[in-house]
VMD Tcl script that draws the C-alpha trace (Angstrom):
set ca {
  {57.51 -38.75 35.42}
  {59.61 -38.20 32.31}
  {62.58 -40.13 33.78}
  {60.29 -43.00 34.69}
  {58.91 -43.04 31.15}
  {62.43 -43.07 29.69}
  {63.40 -45.99 31.93}
  {60.67 -48.18 30.48}
  {61.39 -50.53 27.66}
  {60.36 -49.43 24.16}
  {57.37 -51.76 24.05}
  {55.88 -50.23 27.21}
  {56.61 -46.71 25.96}
  {54.81 -47.42 22.71}
  {51.84 -48.87 24.56}
  {51.59 -45.86 26.86}
  {51.88 -43.40 23.95}
  {49.22 -45.28 22.02}
  {46.92 -45.25 25.04}
  {47.42 -41.52 25.57}
  {46.83 -40.77 21.90}
  {43.70 -42.90 21.91}
  {42.42 -41.20 25.05}
  {43.09 -37.70 23.69}
  {41.53 -38.62 20.35}
  {38.45 -39.96 22.10}
  {38.11 -36.87 24.27}
  {38.61 -34.49 21.33}
  {36.27 -36.52 19.17}
  {33.62 -36.47 21.86}
  {34.00 -32.73 22.40}
  {33.92 -32.08 18.66}
  {30.84 -34.24 18.22}
  {29.09 -32.44 21.06}
  {30.05 -29.04 19.63}
  {29.06 -30.03 16.11}
  {25.76 -31.42 17.31}
  {25.09 -28.31 19.35}
  {25.94 -26.12 16.34}
  {23.57 -27.94 14.01}
  {20.90 -28.20 16.69}
  {21.08 -24.44 17.16}
  {20.99 -23.87 13.40}
  {18.06 -26.24 13.12}
  {16.23 -24.55 15.99}
  {16.93 -21.10 14.54}
  {15.67 -22.22 11.13}
  {12.62 -23.82 12.73}
  {11.82 -20.67 14.71}
  {12.27 -18.46 11.66}
  {10.08 -20.75 9.60}
  {7.39 -20.82 12.28}
  {7.58 -17.02 12.62}
  {7.34 -16.58 8.86}
  {4.40 -18.96 8.65}
  {2.55 -17.29 11.52}
  {3.13 -13.79 10.14}
  {2.04 -14.81 6.65}
  {-1.04 -16.46 8.11}
  {-1.94 -13.39 10.16}
  {-1.40 -11.08 7.19}
  {-3.45 -13.30 4.88}
  {-6.28 -13.48 7.43}
  {-6.21 -9.72 7.94}
  {-6.25 -9.03 4.20}
  {-9.05 -11.55 3.82}
  {-11.14 -9.72 6.40}
  {-10.62 -6.32 4.69}
  {-10.29 -7.05 0.99}
  {-14.02 -7.36 0.36}
  {-14.78 -4.19 2.29}
  {-12.13 -2.13 0.52}
  {-13.25 -3.48 -2.85}
  {-16.89 -2.65 -2.18}
  {-16.10 0.87 -0.99}
  {-13.70 1.47 -3.90}
  {-16.28 0.26 -6.42}
  {-18.98 2.54 -5.01}
  {-16.65 5.53 -5.19}
  {-15.62 4.50 -8.72}
  {-19.23 4.57 -9.94}
  {-19.90 7.87 -8.19}
  {-16.93 9.48 -9.91}
  {-18.06 8.20 -13.31}
  {-21.41 9.79 -12.57}
  {-19.72 13.02 -11.45}
  {-17.90 13.41 -14.78}
  {-21.24 13.39 -16.55}
  {-23.07 15.71 -14.15}
  {-20.58 18.06 -12.50}
  {-21.76 21.03 -14.59}
  {-25.17 20.68 -12.94}
  {-23.76 21.92 -9.65}
  {-24.68 18.82 -7.69}
  {-21.63 19.25 -5.46}
  {-23.12 22.39 -3.95}
  {-22.52 22.63 -0.22}
  {-24.60 20.18 1.85}
  {-26.63 18.84 -1.05}
  {-27.29 15.10 -0.93}
  {-24.86 14.55 -3.79}
  {-22.20 16.58 -2.00}
  {-22.60 14.68 1.26}
  {-22.86 11.22 -0.27}
  {-19.80 11.83 -2.46}
  {-17.79 12.86 0.59}
  {-19.10 9.81 2.41}
  {-17.98 7.42 -0.32}
  {-14.58 9.07 -0.53}
  {-13.92 8.98 3.21}
  {-15.31 5.47 3.54}
  {-12.53 4.15 1.30}
  {-9.80 6.02 3.17}
  {-11.22 5.03 6.56}
  {-11.22 1.32 5.78}
  {-7.63 1.74 4.61}
  {-6.85 3.44 7.91}
  {-8.52 0.66 9.91}
  {-6.53 -1.97 8.07}
  {-3.23 -0.17 8.62}
  {-3.98 0.20 12.34}
  {-4.21 -3.59 12.61}
  {-1.43 -4.42 10.13}
  {1.11 -2.42 12.14}
  {1.51 -5.44 14.43}
  {2.30 -7.79 11.55}
  {5.60 -8.18 9.69}
  {4.32 -7.47 6.19}
  {7.74 -7.83 4.56}
  {7.37 -11.60 4.41}
  {4.04 -11.51 2.57}
  {3.68 -12.95 -0.92}
  {3.53 -10.78 -4.05}
  {-0.26 -10.39 -4.05}
  {-0.29 -9.45 -0.38}
  {2.42 -6.83 -0.91}
  {0.51 -5.42 -3.89}
  {-2.59 -5.09 -1.74}
  {-0.64 -3.21 0.93}
  {0.99 -0.93 -1.62}
  {-2.35 -0.06 -3.22}
  {-3.79 0.96 0.13}
  {-0.79 3.17 0.80}
  {-1.03 4.65 -2.70}
  {-4.65 5.68 -2.12}
  {-3.50 7.72 0.88}
  {-0.49 9.15 -0.97}
  {-2.61 10.35 -3.90}
  {-4.78 12.33 -1.50}
  {-1.91 13.89 0.43}
  {1.29 14.08 -1.63}
  {2.05 17.56 -2.97}
  {4.46 16.09 -5.53}
  {1.43 15.27 -7.64}
  {1.37 18.97 -8.57}
  {5.10 19.39 -9.24}
  {5.61 21.88 -12.06}
  {2.01 23.12 -11.91}
  {1.50 26.49 -10.16}
  {-0.85 26.20 -7.21}
  {-1.36 27.30 -3.62}
  {0.18 24.54 -1.50}
  {-2.31 25.22 1.30}
  {-5.17 23.89 -0.80}
  {-6.22 21.00 -2.98}
  {-4.61 18.27 -0.91}
  {-5.12 16.77 2.52}
  {-2.51 16.84 5.24}
  {-1.71 13.23 6.18}
  {-2.37 13.61 9.90}
  {-5.56 15.59 9.30}
  {-6.82 12.90 6.94}
  {-6.04 10.16 9.46}
  {-7.85 12.16 12.14}
  {-10.92 12.49 9.90}
  {-10.84 8.76 9.27}
  {-10.67 8.08 13.01}
  {-13.76 10.26 13.54}
  {-15.50 8.33 10.77}
  {-15.47 5.20 12.95}
  {-17.84 4.42 15.79}
  {-17.47 1.32 17.93}
  {-15.06 -0.22 15.44}
  {-17.33 0.31 12.44}
  {-17.61 2.92 9.70}
  {-20.47 5.26 10.56}
  {-23.58 5.35 8.41}
  {-24.41 8.11 5.96}
  {-27.09 9.33 8.36}
  {-24.58 9.59 11.20}
  {-22.14 11.35 8.88}
  {-24.76 13.92 7.93}
  {-25.51 14.52 11.61}
  {-21.80 15.08 12.34}
  {-21.00 17.08 9.23}
  {-19.56 19.96 11.24}
  {-16.79 17.60 12.38}
  {-15.68 17.23 8.77}
  {-15.59 20.86 7.70}
  {-12.26 20.60 5.84}
  {-13.57 17.65 3.83}
  {-16.74 19.57 3.05}
  {-14.72 22.57 1.88}
  {-12.57 20.37 -0.35}
  {-15.57 18.95 -2.24}
  {-17.87 21.96 -2.09}
  {-18.51 23.22 -5.63}
  {-15.62 21.24 -7.12}
  {-15.67 21.27 -10.94}
  {-13.35 20.81 -13.88}
  {-13.42 24.49 -14.98}
  {-12.28 26.08 -11.73}
  {-8.83 27.55 -11.28}
  {-7.86 24.89 -8.77}
  {-6.29 21.43 -8.84}
  {-8.54 19.45 -6.51}
  {-10.51 18.11 -9.49}
  {-7.33 16.64 -10.98}
  {-6.36 15.04 -7.66}
  {-9.68 13.22 -7.51}
  {-9.37 12.04 -11.12}
  {-5.87 10.66 -10.41}
  {-7.25 8.94 -7.30}
  {-9.89 7.43 -9.57}
  {-7.23 6.02 -11.89}
  {-5.51 4.27 -8.99}
  {-8.88 2.99 -7.78}
  {-9.45 1.47 -11.20}
  {-6.02 -0.21 -11.15}
  {-6.86 -1.57 -7.69}
  {-10.28 -2.85 -8.75}
  {-8.83 -4.41 -11.89}
  {-6.28 -6.22 -9.73}
  {-8.50 -7.77 -7.06}
  {-12.04 -7.24 -8.34}
  {-14.46 -9.55 -10.11}
  {-14.63 -9.49 -13.90}
  {-17.90 -7.53 -13.90}
  {-16.28 -4.80 -11.79}
  {-13.20 -4.32 -13.96}
  {-12.66 -1.53 -16.50}
  {-11.24 -2.01 -19.98}
  {-8.67 0.27 -21.57}
  {-11.41 2.32 -23.22}
  {-12.97 3.26 -19.88}
  {-9.55 4.06 -18.41}
  {-8.88 6.43 -21.32}
  {-12.25 8.12 -20.71}
  {-11.24 8.78 -17.10}
  {-7.80 10.06 -18.15}
  {-9.47 12.62 -20.42}
  {-11.05 14.23 -17.36}
  {-7.67 15.42 -16.09}
  {-7.34 19.12 -16.81}
  {-3.63 19.77 -16.19}
  {-1.76 17.20 -18.24}
  {1.50 17.71 -16.36}
  {-0.09 16.09 -13.34}
  {-0.36 12.82 -15.24}
  {3.43 12.72 -15.54}
  {3.81 12.98 -11.77}
  {1.78 9.86 -11.00}
  {4.77 7.44 -11.15}
  {6.72 9.54 -8.64}
  {3.86 9.54 -6.14}
  {3.16 5.81 -6.43}
  {6.72 4.67 -7.18}
  {6.24 1.38 -5.27}
  {3.51 0.41 -7.74}
  {4.93 1.52 -11.08}
  {5.81 -2.06 -12.06}
  {2.48 -3.49 -10.98}
  {0.54 -4.81 -13.98}
  {-2.63 -2.68 -13.77}
  {-0.78 0.46 -12.70}
  {1.62 0.04 -15.62}
  {-1.42 -0.17 -17.89}
  {-2.78 3.12 -16.53}
  {0.60 4.80 -17.11}
  {0.84 3.28 -20.59}
  {-2.62 4.55 -21.50}
  {-1.75 7.98 -20.10}
  {1.30 8.24 -22.35}
  {-0.77 6.98 -25.29}
  {-3.40 9.67 -24.63}
  {-0.82 12.44 -24.45}
  {0.92 11.32 -27.66}
  {-2.34 10.84 -29.54}
  {-3.35 14.40 -28.73}
  {0.12 15.75 -29.58}
  {0.62 16.95 -26.02}
  {4.29 17.25 -24.96}
  {5.12 14.91 -22.11}
  {6.25 17.93 -20.07}
  {3.12 19.95 -20.71}
  {1.90 21.87 -17.66}
  {-0.90 23.77 -19.37}
  {-4.52 23.01 -18.56}
  {-6.87 21.41 -21.02}
  {-8.91 23.93 -22.99}
  {-12.60 23.18 -22.74}
}
mol new
graphics top color blue
foreach p $ca { graphics top sphere $p radius 0.5 }
foreach p [lrange $ca 0 end-1] q [lrange $ca 1 end] { graphics top cylinder $p $q radius 0.2 }
display resetview
């Protein structure tokens, strides 16, 4: 083949070379175009799928939050008002075992945590990482409510018996599961009838007061502060608390050192606007009363 090519005159050789070059160029160009098109088609499809996935997940999360936000807000507001009432009347002994006040306070407390639990059971199937800022804040607040009730770090630096004055996470979830019947939170009447199923909750609240040598009172007050931040974030104007009311709640904490531990327990929320305000007011209260920021001594009453 080579000898034959050499025997041809230069004009024919040039024509053949040009034809071969043109053919190769066409083939390579076609292959490149196909590859390039396939590459961009795949990129486009991948982008489209990711966009559709993101849209669907955001939509599901928004719909789920929409179906729970009102319920959580209502339950949180009812507990908020009960705790304000408790601060004014705890010395009257209304939290005596199995009194109406005792049972209804437990009910309001567990109602909040149960709705949180119900939401999380459904949200587990949704990719919450792609939610917008408000959605993420909502999720973090719900988690913080659980953490405040269970995290022993809240009492760091304050002597206490680690077996008491907090709830074990799994035990709290189990109580919340028992607080639901046919997909709905049970009524107060049903709760009263099943009170023996919530003995640890009853023991936690029974006789709780600010003067006792325990820390459960402080845990509930800190929970209240996070509830206020939550209500101030998503609630209506008439439900929100001003700085003066927040300071009043802060003054109910007995062991000041606990206030310093709040940021560690709710670290995912420390930059959130309303939570930052609670922390700011806490520091202001401690400084105004000349209390060292590392004070672990209880308030003298």
